[in-house]
TORTI-268988 format. One record per residue: x negated, z, y negated of N, C-alpha, C, O in turn; residue in one letter. Coordinates in steps of 0.001 Angstrom, whole numbers, plus 500000, padded with zeros to 6 digits. Each point is the difference from the previous one (the first is absolute). Example, Ala and Ser with C-alpha at 12.3 -4.5 7.8 and 13.67 -1.06 7.14 Angstrom:
2
486810507800505690500890500000498810499100500000498800498964500665500019a 501386498615498931499180500060498810500770500730498910499491500169498892s 
This chain:
452
499153500000501191500847500000498809499121500000498764499074500800499871m 501239498282499223499188499885498786500361501124499050501179500202499708t 497804500555499789500311501092499061500551499454498689499619498923499539p 501274501842499886500627499595498732498967500032498878499147500885499931a 500963498110499185499082499944498847500294501155499065501156500378499815a 497806500179499600500220501121499069500814499543498785499893498863499541p 500916502061499964500824499681498831499101499849498775499150500859499768h 501008498086499446499125499817498829500224501099498975501094500549499874p 497858499752499411500084501049498970500762499501498784500246498803499850s 500127502142499277500732499643498778499158499112499096500526499108499335d 498174501133500640499124499176499158499971498571500520500050499052499216i 499868500785502105499981498654500579501309499276499730499993498800499724a 501140501914500351501291499371499734500107499570498537500550498940499701l 498927501877499396500030499624498584499161498752499758500417499103499267f 498426500837501332499139498832499824500650498750500626499895498900499457r 500768501284501678500658498859500650501142499467499128500238498793499958y 500469502109499346501067499557499100499435499144498872500617499008499609a 498227501361499869499376499220498927499531498654500548500185498964499361v 499203501057501836499548498747500616501188499076500283499882498783499864v 501256501785500526501192499197500279500478499276498750500475498867500080s 499400501788498751500380499343498747499149498745499787500502498977499534e 498225501105500806499121498844499841500373498916501018500044498820499654v 500223501568501590500330499023501043501263499221499654500068498789500210r 500935501913499257501248499324499637499735498912498973500531498896500119v 498660501398498881499721499012498953499162498842500539500186498848499608r 498895501473501291499183498926500580500869499072500843499832498782499949v 501101501783500831500890499173500820500924499140499149500475498960500457l 499782501462498318500831499190499094499197498908499316500563499195499257r 498149500761500976499191498945499413499161500438498822499342499167499377g 500660502089500306499183500483498884498554500129500448499735500524501082t 499336499012498115498588500169500363499658501477500206500584500888499379p 498447499344501516499675501390500345499551500803498777500451501128499799f 498665498299499388499519500735498824501113500345499039500055501109499468g 500853497915500305501132500282499106500906501061500593500493500866499278t 499737499080502038500852500987500657499407501404499865500730500961499755a 497953499159500405499349501314499860500165500534498591500294501182499824v 499523497971499162500137500452498607501432500418499686500230500975499284r 500736498271501261501400500363499758500341501347500631500692500812499385e 498837499431501820500277501275500671499269501143499287500528501109499917v 498274498635499573499257501047499287500699500397498697499812501114499510a 500995497979499929500710500309498760501294500775500244500636500441499043a 499764499732502210501243500695500327499768501503500134498883500453500250l 502201500312499579499985501436500252500478500238501431501077499540500381d 498134501171500404500329500301501390500331501489500114499467500820499253h 501408499518501679500369501393500213498924500653500847499791499624501153v 499519501366498263498917500666500702500490500995501027501204500177500190g 497848500476500476500344500977501030500717501210499427500765500659500705l 498994499642498008500668501136499368501299499618499332500605500824499313d 499847497917500876501249499560499393499862499510498584500996499598499397g 497813500419500046499790499569498624499475498558499992499331499577500943r 500973499669497989499501498626499927498496499970499774499464500816499250p 499865498259501388498565499842499836499638498528500152500750499220500588r 498107500417498880499517498627500105498715499967500817499269500986500102r 500482497825500484498828499802500847499181498880499400500553498996499551v 498144501163500436499121498978499425499925498780500901500288500077501194s 499326498805498228499861498755500772498930500135501073500147499450501091t 498780501273498615498937500182500988500501500761501220499660499652501130r 501151501390498650500538500761501128500951499132500831499982500056501229s 500842499150498100500926499136500746499230498994500852500389499751501141i 498536499666498341499195499056500773499364500671501213499972499419501085q 499509501819498736499401500704501136501049500330501050499747499859501196r 501444500586498361501047500356500955500478498747500759500263500069501201w 499849498803498109500447498773500656498981499557501053500375499550501083f 498339500580498594498951499632500963500022500935501195499835499558501137a 500373501765498611500056500958501108501204499729500895499909500130501221a 501225499493498173501199499696500808499783498729500809500411499923501158w 498958499098498250499739498748500718499085500227501188500114499318501018s 498969501651498853499045500235501085500561500921501077499727499782501181a 501037501225498460500432500976501002501454500350499968500409500952500663g 500395498321498594501412500324499942500242501273499204499184500391499166g 501937500242501101500340501207499250499048501147500314499811500894499175i 499581499085502026499025501038500324498764499898499120499341501006499738a 500341497796499807498837499840499139500203500565498605499040500176499250g 502230500112500395500284500573498681499887501518499982500142500621498946l 499606499976502206499852501456500037498755500412499219498987499302500040a 501079501817499256498820500449499228498845500344500922500189500623501045p 498642498974498570498794500268500786499522501415499732499702500340498855t 500218500492502174499518501377499767498543499990499569499174499277500558p 500530501532498445498645500081499481499383501336500378500625501055499895r 498161498867500537499291501234500329499694500755498708499479499419499048a 500841501861500918499718500761498764498511500060499719499200500289500890p 500443499442497895498600500024499584499899500842498748500650499722498993q 498543501290501080499920500941498880499384499369498775500447500254498881a 498532498926501309499318499427498848499339498697500406499428499877501083s 500667499156498020499311498724500202498612500019499374499245499037500135h 500410502058499178498728500096499283499047500963500686498821499687500165v 501668501476500238499148501028500581499779499739501482500842499411500679l 498026501032499798499679499881501413500916500897500824500280501129499598e 500193498379501559500882500837500832499367501329500385500695501012500095p 497980499000500131499345501261500374500075501012498860500200501192500234a 499638498325498525500090500898498847501415500536499852500191501193499766l 500795497939500369501386500450499869500334501023501081500657501005499726v 498890498739501506500258500945501090499328501342499727500566501051500298a 498211498915499127499304501244499677500753500780498921500189501210500124f 500241498090498812500727500678498925501310500590500507500374501108499617l 500325498151501247501265500506500542499767501229500866500772500957499946a 498161499019500857499706501161500849499650501225499161500433501109500314a 498785498698498619499644501128499139501238500560499285500146501213499850e 500722497901499721501187500442499271500967500722500929500631500976499598k 499491498553501643500896500677500943499427501359500411500750500951500218r 497928499138499886499385501270500383500050501021498871500102501200500254a 499827498335498504500009500907498841500883499370498931499548499138499247d 501691501284500685500956499389499067499649500273498550500492499310499107s 498664501687500640499665500346498623498805499227499465499661500109498821r 499697499108502046498830499264499545500449498865499086501004499341500267v 498257500437498664500314498923499070499358498701500470499077500012500815s 501418498874498667499440498699500355498534499892499578499193499523500797v 500415500896497984498567499948499657499137500815500961498901499574500354p 501592501606500074499227500810500930499889499309501350498954500041500647e 502156499311499781499941499260501261499008498853499919499315499707500980a 500596499638497862499024498928499828498568500547500015499095499337500507l 500693501855498947498670500604500060499618500333501454498844499862500399r 502155500580500377499724500266501415499668498707500742499147499988500888r 501533498921498741499679498705500624498598499551499641499340499336500800a 500194501015498012498630499670499605499006500746500874499010499428500455t 501260501863499779499105500794500861500004499456501423498978500025500686v 502195499475499757500104499453501354499362498624500123499883499472501106a 499703499940497779499326498716500031500929498807500030499550498888500274g 501748501304499450500945498883500011499944499186498711500285498803500016l 499356501820498881499855499309498711498731500492499337499466501052500350i 500058498175498688498770500372499316500174501166499053499180500918499978g 501891499048499233500280501068499042501502500044499750500682499011500269s 499866502104499222501442500078499731500466498973498978501169499615500003p 497923499931499111500387499034498977500183498602500566500533499128499314e 499036500635501930500152498670500591501444499679500359500347498832500177d 500487502173499930501401499825500396500882500565498899499819501139499570v 501131498061499980500941500471498991500941501026500633500590499749501051d 499541501394498307500806501068500578501472499607500111500693500462500906r 499793498687498181501390499551500083500215499128501228501030500107500666t 497997499024499641500097499167501197500037500861501257500778499738500917t 498378501289499122499998500898501158501317500753500108500530500179501096a 499996500261497771501273500737500008501121499109500531500826500460500789w 499219498281498795501046499100500459499878499709501496501009499877500694r 497770500014499798499805499765501431500545501176500807500656499804501024a 499073501412498517500525501172500692501519500065499908500675500393500952l 499850499222497904501449500041499826500696499004500937501070500292500533d 498319498529499666500601499015500910499997500499501443500879499636500781r 498152501183499577499942500550501352500943501185500191500125500536501101l 500533499864497821500911501132500108499315501339499924500595501019500350g 498159499004499198499274501260499860500464500706498730500158499374498951v 500055501926501155500423500784498828498858500023498987498931500554500258q 501319498827498576498925499869499014500023501065498920498972500257499372t 502181500373500394500003501064498989499483501281500620500107500207501209n 499339500641497966499366501231500477500903501217499860499522501128499879r 501783498636500139500932501120499896500373500263498559499169499873499102g 502053500486500683500482500285498649499662501428499614499834500882500842k 500071499309497855499749501343499492501202500890500273501125499530500172a 498610501733499860501098500945500246501044499870498903499677499817498827c 501554500280501573501095499876499035499949501130498993499697501143500341a 500604498521498409500032501020498958501183500929500198500984499660500656r 498894501503498766501077500983500104501104499606499038500090500528498891d 500744498546501538501092499522499170501293500671500451500343499987501182q 500355500590497873501250500661500329500922499943498793499549499888498860r 501708500188501401500988500041498916499967501388499362499722501004500655r 500570499016498050499945501279499306501195500124499067500582499000499578f 499768502221500112501072500301499041499797501415499501499796500917500795a 500259499267497912499868501323499412501357500706499975501052499362500025k 498894501968499924501225500783500056500658500173498643501226500043499902e 497959500059499043500530500335498678499712498889499002499127499156500203n 501630500877498725499875498985498964498658500099499286499421501077499854r 500111497767499709498798499846499182498732500461500697498986500232499342l 501052499905501988498750500214500706499214498689500107498776499998499871q 501924498893500362499403498669499960500965499070499281501194499982500299i 498290499253498761500768498960499322499395498659500401498798499777499850v 502042499344500657499559498678500417500146499031498839501030499982499327l 497957499223500442500046499018498910499595498642500555499005499877500714c 501780499112498948499698498657500497500570498983499018500993500258499319d 498363498591500621500460498922499129500768498959500787499577499589501080g 501557499983498375500836498973500622500078498825499043500488500144498879k 499030498678501556500000498806499165501336499277500128500610499980501069h 499834499426497821501258499255499998499972499000498860499066499986499198f 501959499177500730500155499006498932501163500400499114500970500609500451r 498912499034498272501028500404499046500293498870499028499108499245499612a 502172500649499999500415499058498974500134498583500503499735499699501164g 500685499432497921500226498606500329498727499302500458500044499145500885q 498813501218498515498734499359500329499317500625501218498949499525500431q 501630501517500115499404500634501169498643500600499723499064499790500771g 500807500959498137498709500580499635499602501086500990500841500711500549l 497865499392499659499485501009500922500095501384499371499620500198498846r 500886500745501916500092501378499561499676500915501187500140499607501158r 499427501612498535499736500992501041500599501329499544499862500398498844v 500800500271502086500603501304499738499259501055500812499844499855501213a 499697501208498122499362501124500670501037501101500168500466500576499016l 499893499715502222500980501040500304499255501259500440498994499925500706f 501513501231498869499453501303500378501055500704500852501066500361499502f 498631499835501796500964500477500982499523501346500545498863500117500459i 501991500886499491499676501290500588500098499891501519501010499533500526d 497955500891500171499937499800501446501045500828500738500637499492500923d 499554501756498701500873500888500764501476499685499802500792500156500929a 499592499400497870501428499840499682500405498566499739501194499736499859t 497866499311500068500248498590499666500508499836498559500407498910499597r 499562502175499646500444499910498598498986499172499221498795500233500087y 501709498794499146499146499098499223500316500200498525500916499362499480t 498353501503499836500357500349498624499539499010498943500516500021498883p 498516499102501438499425499204498915499523498654500526499621499868501164h 500405499130497950499508498666500285499495499392498704500568500236498934v 498369498983501157499484499255498848499820498554500428499775499715501176v 500325499373497863499927498563500268498938499387499097499902500346498823v 499313498751501725498985499287499231499793498610500558500536499672501059g 498693499501498245499727498648500494499085499986501225500030499048500779p 499165501990499398499102500090501147499581501455500159500175500818499097s 499268499485502070499510501353500237498753500243499155499083499180499977e 500897501948499337498848500362499184499932501512499906500979500702500255s 497838499787499371499837501442499847500883500531498883500534501103500112a 499634498122498796500846500444498900501449500155500447500665500966499626l 499836498077501183501379500091500495500163501214500906500989500725499896l 498045499501500993500092501149500900499974501313499226500780500906500293f 498327499205498717499898501243499245501246500239499154500421501142499817l 500161497792499673501258500175499250501103500498500926500794500859499617r 499257498602501603500981500482500958499744501429500425500941500779500153g 497789499580500041499667501372500381500382500977498899500498501089500285l 499275498536498466500378500868498873501506500221499974500455501129499814h 500326497807500370501448500155500016500485500830501174500936500788499861g 498431499041501306500390500788501171499777501487499762500887500809500272l 497943499561499225499680501412499808500840500625498902500292501194500053l 500103498021498954500901500540498980501384500298500575500671500934499560l 499752498276501416501340500159500558500081501147501004500912500824499933r 498134499227500996500135500946501111498865501010500068500076500930500804v 498889498934498401498906500950500043498904499582500960499961498865500477g 499149502077499795498799499714500774500318499795501472500890500647500551k 498361498431500087500058499807501445498638500340500580499007500086499278c 500958500107502048498749500390500647499115498793500311498805500006499707d 501794498960500890499249498826500422500723498741499579501223499980499866l 498000498967499928500547498689499698499467499029501044498789499865500177l 502129499457500515499635499070501074500238498581499501501096499668499550y 497862499491500534500139498618499545499045499133500797499241500495500833h 500805498206498905499176499063500757498673499768499291499585500799499161d 499752498094501185498675499705499450500060499014498839499013499315499733h 502115500596499570500089499111498857499060500412498888499612501164499897g 500023497863499264499056500274498914500532501019499018499222500720499375s 502103499357500475500577500972499074499744501428500465499878500906499176a 500038499304502141499862501342500544498546500384500252499671501185500054f 499469497832500099498592500290500269499143499990498736498790500211500084t 501800499552498762499240499948498750499434501379499667500595501025500333a 498257498985499011499371501263499607500879500794499048500043501227500088d 500665498099498997500866500713499062501119500735500738500349501124499639d 500217498242501396501057500656500766499473501245500690500657501041499997s 498159498858500594499411501153500676499668501106499000500152501182500311h 499396498444498493499656501007498994501231500795499571499928501220499858a 501201498098499934501216500702499589500516500898501119500400501136499744v 499595498370501489500440500829501121499098501214500156500465501074500383l 498242498765499320499113501154500012500335500989498896499965501210500227g 500361498295498571500402500891498914501268500771500346500157501157499610n 500748498195501124501266500625500365499896500862501249500955500689500358l 497895499281500308499808500737501258501014499546501048500585500819500709d 499616497859499381500889499400500990499153499207500982499235499123499599i 500899501180501673499274499249501008500591498617500182501186499787499746g 497988499267500694500493498645500234499497499521501352498874500294500401y 501974498966500291499697499490501325500200498500499973501089499522499686v 497855499724500645500121498549500140500483499692501410499372500403500979h 501738498886499123500547499666501301499015499194500826499325499114499477g 500590501190501817499102499299500899500541498610500297501188499828500272t 497927499184499674500395498633500313500385499922501474499311500564500849v 501782498743499462500459499869501373500547501283500569499809500281501183g 500872500509497998500563501282500431501487500010499682500419500663499050y 500405498602501738501431499916499691500714501340499974500897500171499175p 498755500812501694500732501260499922499901500691498657500901500750499625p 498010499012499634499850500647498706500765499316498890500155500573498922g 500334498201501310500681499249498954501447499697500361500651499200499328r 499854501424501716501365499686500432501039500287498948500905499192499788g 498986501948499542500995500364498984499921499067498798501021499632499419k 497748499986500210499846499100498860500598498634500316500732499432499189i 498952500045501994500508498672500352501520500018500142500666499030499638e 499883502055500881501462500077500107500641500052498618501042499383499782r 498358501336499291500535500033498641499897498627499357500924499568499311f 497953499738500906499844498663499409501068499040500491500511499199499218n 499837500863502059501057499128500516501348500339499390500787499111499676r 499474502183500167501264500409499381500086499527498553501025499465499576t 497888500735499663499995499573498603500086498484499878500653499489499090a 498693499783501822500053498545499974501427499500500211500468499123499274e 500216501431501714501364499550500297500986500433498925500953499275499715d 498838501892499684500984500551499074499889499426498592501020499753499358a 497758500029500147499888499617498587498882499011499702500182499126499153i 498673500975501506498850499191499586500256498502500151499606499215499139l 501047500388501943500237498563500193501008499435499016500069498784499816r 500724502087499544500979499541499013499415499881498599500668499497499097d 498091500958500704499404499982498664499450498633499622499560499808498866l 500455499239502059499540498647499688501114499132499430499812498792499855a 501316501772499825501114499221499456499726499603498552499162500592499320r 501555498409500239499768499444498664500303500998498901499307500029498983e 501733500798501207500433500890498926499167501273499897500251500809499106e 498768499402501771499200501222499997498844499846499016499287498996500014v 500539502007499136498896500011499044498714500348500747499930501073500599d 499041498057499392498766500291500747499057500967499305498923500285500523p 501459500234498298499136500961499327499802501225500902500940500481500631d 497823500009499414499670501083500927500807501260499716500451500665500933c 499739499676497790500752501214499681501471499844500351500644500965500410m 499903497807499431501393499776500384500164500126501510500975500585500473a 498077498870500286500052500126501454499820501454500423500642500457500945l 498500500258498369499788501413500318501274500797499792500300500908500775e 500448498761498187501265500685499735501004499714501116500724500902500422l 499329497855500061500915499650501093499648500770501275500876500555500663r 497834499469499670499591500668501229500196501517499902500365500637500988l 499398499943497839500232501435499833501481500336500171500342501028500584a 500536498107498908501443500212500178500379499906501476500830500773500480h 498555498271500249500293499870501426499576501253500760500725500473500875y 498095500067498792499531501195500698500892501201499709500372500740500910l 499970499450497815500750501196499617501450499964500473500540501039500380a 500103497795499608501437499929500281500338499383501346501169499981500387h 497838499513500336500306499366501284499133500566501119500500500705500876d 498205498990499098499154500355501136499942501508500226500195500459501125y 499544500311497834499849501447500174501305500696500374499981501174500368n 501143498134499547501296500604500329500610499416501272501156500265500328r 498039498930500386500467499440501261499544500889501159498830500378500046q 502066499969500899499593500814501154498970499264500858500062498781500164p 498990501986500379498946499457500844500144500569501405500242501194500179h 499606497932500819500046500479501378498844500942500295500168500977500730e 498663498741498712498846500857500254500148501374499360499268500924500353s 501657499224498723500263501289499340501257500659500540500581500865499343l 499846498732501857501213500533500621501233499817499120500845500888499892q 499235497955499491501164499671499200499959500503498573500930499734499239g 498021500990500366499882500461498615499482498876499115499395499037500472q 500860501113498231499443499056499040498618500492499565499748501205500021t 499350497889499584498690500446499512500100500953498815499238500963499912p 501687498779499185500149500862498833500412501408500406499428500977499516e 501577499137501385500452501320500434498909500735500758499820501206499825a 499445498064501025498938500628500772498874500486499099499440501070500236r 500221498161498737498903500373499106500342501261499218499192500927499937f 501982499116499475500338501155499151500464501200500802500127501090499442f 500131498748501855500332501143500843498754500660500574500080501084500578a 498773498270499267498750500564500515499658501268499219500132500047498777d 499433500968501946499702501284499361498587500077499445499659500969499321e 499528498048500950498631500011499455500067499849498490500596499043499506r 498805501883499746500125499947498540499284498794499409498956499574500495p 501618499888498446499370498912499258498938500554499068500070501153499576l 498946498016500109498912500404499104499938499026498835499192499071500010r 501650501130498992500074499018498907498800500102499057499313501020499938p 500465497904499343498991499936498945500693499993498645501126499522499860y 498181501015499156500425499743498628499450498645499573498987499539500527t 501675499836498534499589498662499583498577499992499474499242499075500294d 500377501933498934498673500041499398498918500229501064498959499344499984e 501296501591500941499014500270501038499796498777500899498870499670500362d 502228499666499993499888498835500864499271498866499296499215499280500617l 501045500565498096499375498899499265498486500152499957499272499008500042r 500255502229499875498561500230499929499296499631501304498805499706499998q 501932500308501115499394499675501291499685498507500123499245499597500885k 501314499605498255499798498558500076498915499522499038499896498808499714f 499301502125499794498821499654499209498767500140500880499845500990500715f 499297498029499228498741500012500736498865500008498997499993499208499058v 499050501681501140498903500153499049498742499301500502499622500114501166r 499748499164497925498778499272500294499027500185498842500388500377498894e 498364499354501381498966500110498969499583498609499538499911499062500791e 499837500832497911499527498759499398498927500338498969499982501093499433r 499126497946500337498966500143498973500441499223498773500335498820500100v 499669501830498744500430499371498754498897499087499491498829500381499983v 501541498423499605499022499046499480499563500398498596500548500926499403s 498458498359500082499485500317498660501012499729498901499924500598498927n 501028498502501328501031499749498988501276500784500305501086499608499573d 498784501520501178501090500952500237501163499347500746501148500081499563h 498556499283501542501009499285500791499750500278501475498854500113500435v 502246499999500340499923500020501457500904498885500530500883499513499294i 498883500092501955500748498884500581500742500462501241499443500687500856s 501854498916499232500822500233501188500760498722500303500746499501499157f 499064499960502062500701498795500422499846498878498972500961499307499665d 497807500531499843499654498948499042500696500181498650500114499037499242s 500346502155500444500603500311498703499117501045499324499620500993500619v 500052498779498098499143500913499254500860501020499262501005499659499377f 498572501608500708500702501085499326499037500698499058498834500223500324y 501690500124498485499183500677498999499877501485500325500954500638500445e 497857499889499325499697501417500210499554500578498656499335499304499233v 501013501947500462499578500584498720498491499922499805499226500072500955p 500379499781497792498581499890499660499270501299500342500578501087500023r 498161498752500233499180501152500356499787500162501489499254500882500425g 501405498260500395499867500112501452499231498827500601499962499865501223l 499436499298497971499299498833500527498861500438500915499250500923499684s 500636498405501441498956500316500971500297501189500876499207500295500895g 501896500408498898500313501183500788500923499641501162500727499008499938q 499242501788501102500896499850501153501225500882499760499877501214499834r 501298498168500150501236500712499695500958499869501180499840499125500851v 501157501756499185501019500002501051501274499365499465500521500402498960t 499971498605501761501202499267499608501097500289501021499769499907501205i 501418500441498317501173500205500849500840498728499956500480499602498938a 499696499762502220500731498729500089501387500247500595500125500625501053r 500899498890498280501378500146500456500309498880500982500020498829499619d 500222501520501649500230498984501017501383499385499908500223498927500563l 500719501712498749501318499418499818500070499108498773500937499214499855l 498083500902499265499921499166498799498542499598499822499233500749499395d 500362498085501118498587499634499969499391499956498607498781500109499865p 502028499736499100499457499936498647499816501377499371499516500096498873s 500859500969501829499936501351499448498707500665500454499854500350501171h 499211499821497903498743500698500251499876501169499055500392499930498836l 499045501167501697499773501178499175498548500442500162499408499891501074r 500037500614497817498632500499499983500039501524500046500580500636499120l 498803499948501908499886501452500117498608500404499544499009499701500666d 500919500987498185498703500359499426500121501330499280500789500157499068h 498400500808501393499935501326499381501377500640499882500360500556498962e 500403499351502130501302500641500029501102499251499280501132500482499951g 498576498364499492500985499205499284500337498748500830499156499463500717q 502097500095499162500453498783500671500524499046498941500945500311499275s 498429498527500648500331499027498961500312498665500657499240499523500844l 501876499877498770500369498697500549499150498913499351499812499985498783r 499683499112502040499173498905499529500840498732499871500970499803500732l 498644499353498335500729498759499737499046498821500101498807500150499737h 501697498684500639499129498828500096499396499622498658500592500243498948p 498246499172501100499303499555498792500719498778499434500333499073500738v 499906500931497945500567498837499328498843499088499603499438500139498914d 500217498948501952498837499143499770500193499079498806499042499714499282l 502177499819500493500248499112498863499865500748498681499480499454499026h 500984501792500938499846500788498774498529500294499733499560499989498850a 499675500275502221498576500253499808499270498761499491499011500107499275n 501487498710501112499343498774499533500207499781498515499171499364499350a 501927501154500096500284499803498561499570501173499137499902499857498781r 499837501310501824499698501191499206498619499884499345499068499441500579a 500823501101498195498743499985499261499054501054500584500397501136500258r 498366498467499939499012500939500502499488500883498881499783499514498890r 500021501748501363499446500915499001498497499808499854499341499505500914g 500095500903497886498569499901499745499300501185500629500335501156499741t 498719498542501063499275501061500696498755500381499201499088499185499857h 500861502035499623498849500505499246499255500991500862500557501036500363t 498202498680499974499268500941500864499755501312499270499765499971498792p 500276501133501849499756501295499353498546500103499537499108499446500643p 500641501267498235498612500140499513499171500830500970500472500953500620p 498282498641499476499091500725500875499353501121499201499318499721499014d 500865501506501365499423501105499197498470500017500014499411500607499106p 499938498783501822498535500012500090499434498737499345500280498901500479t 498918501213498421499438498804499346499009499320500933499338500656500804p 500567498046499082499078499278500887498543500317499646499670500250498841p 499493499735502150498576500257499787499321498736499468500520498894500140s 498268501299499227499246498878499443499316499254501124499231500585500762v 501048498109499347499438499209501075498574499557499717499492500158498890g 499877499289502123498597499571499913499843498851499031498997499935499289a 501983499137500658499884498862499100500015500464498551499238499498499174a 501639501469500516500060500480498612498725500748499630499512499877498876r 499955500884502048498779500746499701498819499041499725499205500228499088r 500699498729501697498909499037499780500171499277498673499021499743499300a 502244499922500346500232499318498721499696500913498823499427499568498999a 500963501706501127499710500926498899498497500152499764499552500093498857d 499687499932502211498562500169499863499357498732499435499087500092499179r 501365498740501241499384498762499520500404499673498571499207499443499241a 502028500901500387500489499658498662499933501155499025500636499958498946l 498618501056501381499929501172499116499474499650498604500527500534499024a 498424498565500821499554499677498634501080499367499135499922500048498773p 501072499367501855501033499308499234501233500877499810500592500025498921i 499780500671502100501270500720499968499882501411499474500985500565499526t 497802500030500549499869501377499553499462500042498563499240499122499590q 501162501905499652499628500025498576498494500092499767499541499454498997p 499648501194501850498561500141499790499195498979500798498802500171500228d 501864498790500179499275498970500737499583500422501378499204499323500651g 501315501770499791499700500456501347498764500844500106499609500394501099g 499717499915497691498818500847500062500404501452499844500931500315499259f 498378500561501431500358501431499874499576500536498633498982499573499456p 501766501328500006499704500580498673498792500927500092499789500669501011a 499395499361497876498847500916499957500477501403499702501179500250499749t 497830500687500290500379501392499778500466500227498578500873500833499754d 498539498418499290500397500199498605501365499398499716500698500415499075s 499668498605501729501292499348499764501154500722500670501173499740499732e 498453501169501141501073500732500677500652500957499036499330500539499119k 501928499681501020500733500934499168499527501423500319499736500350501151e 500171500430497816499539501396500223501047500776500803501211499804499895p 498239501064500889500866500851500799500225501298499265499027500603499547s 502145499842500313500361501222499289500134501184500925500390501088499578w 499300498710501629500101501138500921498687500795500006499885500997500713n 
């Protein structure tokens, strides 16, 4: 009994279908080359059900294989696995054996061992990437193990203002879709969001303005949690937080458990109001947008029950907390936003801040003075000198260009100048002319009598 022929594979059947398209056209009288080009321009249903095209070269090879061996000739030819076409098989086998014996060994170290074994001249003779790929094709584990997982866990504080979460949410506003960013300040324990500020982009000035408004509303917090944005990592931001004795935590990159509450709030704000701010009738001015978002927080979000709060609203949960608030007075808080720096006064009584010249009182030229810079108002500088605080103003360069210069009269020198060598030589040489007696000394009879 003749054994049954093996069933052709799916790949062979697909190739036979393409070859059949060519045969049909050839039997109709179409030249073979034209038939191949026409079939190559068609979309064929691939093994995955998606349309695909076949090149003319592949169709010619498949037609030749079918002519020589029928449908069995269209079966894919099994290829012996080869780790590398460049490296010697003995070297690849050595590297694989070393890697399997010691999974922590690196590819460069394995190449150094091959050098000692005499398989290569030096480790530089073999590209480490080529060796790594050869091992990877053989199924050898090429990584040396992952680092231990970080201690990542979800967290939540028990009382209000122990941690305040701050994050920026970008959105579009107005008919022109202008770029805007809103910085929200969210209490971690109660989800209460007392304050928001809006600006064209994240900046240290925007963050500090928001921090000032937050502390005026609810008082001091223990920690501030934020990301690695430039507004939060700026030196001025760190200086103010240091003045306020508020700790700050930069969120770890790739740490979703630490940002879950922020991301959930961002989705809520996006669906409720932010996506509607791109309408034509919305004023894109930052202060107008800030007013809209503050109204949303006070009258909508903070009064909506939260499942995570067991059905309580953030506002009710915040004000029901027994932890006492620590408010600031306006004057005390304002002083915390001044940063002091030292500057050297120039000879024309001027100091420079951010390429702006400020006048300093006369008498301090060349001295090192302490300047208090207002971080909420970059143009506000104060001079702290001998217990006095004086506000400095920019130099009016145009007025100085038109002002009349005063006449400088040097002070008289109380010490008369000494007689120089040139004058002494001239007096001696010109004595017969310039002196009344011709430069000759008087005789004893010509001297005036002494009455002493």
